[in-house]
C-alpha positions in Angstrom: 158.3 55.7 -46.6 160.8 53.4 -49.3 164.0 51.8 -48.5 165.6 51.6 -51.6 167.6 48.4 -52.4 170.4 47.7 -55.4 170.7 51.2 -56.3 166.8 52.0 -56.6 166.3 48.9 -58.6 164.4 47.6 -55.7 161.8 49.1 -53.1 160.6 47.6 -49.7 157.7 49.5 -48.3 158.2 50.7 -45.1 154.9 51.0 -43.8 151.4 50.5 -45.2 150.1 52.7 -48.4 147.2 52.9 -49.5 145.4 55.1 -52.0 141.5 55.7 -52.6 140.4 55.8 -56.2 138.1 58.3 -57.4 135.3 55.8 -57.2 135.8 55.4 -53.4 137.8 52.1 -54.1 140.9 51.4 -51.4 143.9 50.1 -52.9 146.3 49.2 -49.9 149.5 47.9 -49.9 151.1 46.3 -46.8 154.6 46.9 -45.0 157.4 44.8 -46.3 155.9 44.5 -49.9 158.8 44.4 -52.1 159.1 45.4 -55.8 161.1 45.9 -59.1 159.0 48.1 -60.9 158.6 45.5 -63.6 155.0 45.8 -63.9 156.2 49.1 -66.2 157.0 48.3 -69.4 161.0 48.3 -69.7 160.7 51.2 -73.1 159.0 53.5 -70.3 162.3 53.3 -67.7 164.4 55.6 -70.0 161.8 58.2 -69.9 159.9 57.8 -67.1 162.6 55.5 -64.4 160.4 53.7 -62.3 160.9 54.8 -59.0 162.0 58.1 -59.4 159.6 61.2 -59.4 155.9 61.7 -58.0 154.6 58.5 -59.8 156.8 56.0 -57.6 154.1 55.3 -55.2 152.0 54.9 -57.9 154.2 52.1 -59.3 154.1 50.4 -56.2 150.2 50.0 -56.0 150.4 48.9 -59.6 153.1 45.9 -58.9 151.3 45.2 -56.1 148.1 44.5 -57.4 149.5 43.2 -61.0 151.7 40.4 -58.3 148.6 39.5 -56.6 145.6 40.0 -59.4 142.9 40.6 -56.9 141.7 43.0 -58.7 141.0 43.4 -62.7 144.0 44.2 -65.1 141.9 47.1 -66.2 141.1 48.6 -63.1 144.9 48.0 -61.6 146.5 49.8 -64.6 143.6 52.7 -64.4 144.4 53.2 -60.6 147.7 53.7 -62.0 146.7 57.0 -63.8 144.6 57.8 -60.9 147.5 57.3 -58.6 150.1 59.1 -60.5 147.7 62.3 -60.9 147.3 62.5 -57.0 150.8 63.7 -55.9 150.6 65.9 -59.1 152.6 64.3 -61.6 151.5 66.0 -65.0 148.6 64.9 -66.8 150.4 64.4 -70.2 153.2 61.6 -68.1 150.1 60.3 -66.3 148.7 59.6 -69.5 151.4 58.4 -71.8 152.4 56.4 -68.7 149.1 54.8 -68.4 148.4 54.1 -72.2 151.8 52.5 -72.4 151.1 50.1 -69.4 147.5 49.4 -70.4 149.1 48.4 -74.2 152.2 46.5 -72.9 151.6 45.8 -69.1 150.6 42.7 -67.5 147.5 41.2 -68.2 145.4 38.3 -66.5 142.1 36.8 -66.4 139.9 34.8 -69.1 140.8 35.9 -72.7 144.4 37.5 -72.0 146.9 34.8 -73.6 148.8 35.6 -76.6 146.8 35.5 -79.4 143.3 36.1 -77.7 141.6 39.3 -78.1 142.4 40.7 -74.7 146.2 39.9 -74.8 148.7 42.6 -74.1 150.4 43.9 -77.5 153.8 41.8 -78.1 156.5 44.2 -79.0 160.1 44.7 -78.8 161.7 47.7 -76.4 162.6 49.4 -79.5 158.7 49.4 -81.2 157.6 50.1 -77.3 159.5 53.2 -77.2 158.4 54.4 -80.9 154.5 53.8 -80.0 155.4 55.8 -76.4 156.7 59.0 -78.5 153.8 58.4 -80.6 151.4 58.4 -77.7 153.4 61.2 -76.1 152.8 63.3 -79.6 149.1 62.4 -79.2 148.3 63.7 -75.8 150.9 66.9 -76.3 148.7 67.5 -79.7 144.7 66.7 -78.3 145.1 66.1 -75.1 142.0 63.6 -75.1 140.3 61.8 -72.3 140.9 58.5 -70.9 138.4 56.7 -73.5 139.5 58.2 -76.2 143.2 58.1 -75.4 142.7 54.0 -74.9 141.2 54.0 -78.5 144.1 55.6 -79.9 146.5 54.0 -78.0 145.1 50.7 -79.4 145.4 52.0 -82.8 148.7 53.4 -82.5 150.4 50.4 -80.9 148.8 48.0 -83.8 150.3 50.5 -86.3 153.6 50.5 -84.4 154.2 47.1 -83.8 154.9 43.7 -86.1 154.8 41.0 -83.6 151.1 41.3 -82.7 148.2 38.8 -81.3 146.1 37.6 -83.9 142.4 39.4 -83.4 139.4 37.1 -83.8 137.1 37.7 -86.6 
């Protein structure tokens, strides 16, 4: 159960919530956790508002683990995809949101600062929105599996942005 504050911009979890991913790993979020959806890039909000639709619980899980950094950023972004699919978010929407979060979402751990190989792509909201539309077209056309999707998303993200982190040789 979610208690929405501020016109839906802030959500408080009223009961503990958990999800078990396809690998059997538990992703639990405690009662009282408050979030505003900030781990989802703003460019996605126009197309996919963070607290509407069947992906609301996935956004809460994603936000909690982005805030706490208990798991790797890669696993945290991937569970976002799996947690969207569980309540029947359509595959295209889940893939587009997952790949956008993977490109532009928060990262932590070694090698994730700007200018380093694993840093998130730096982009304006307009650039992010163009990349998201390109990702949507890719998924609509080819429906790639998650590994191919991420490789293509990286290529699209790098082509669609100008403020990029330097990649080491």
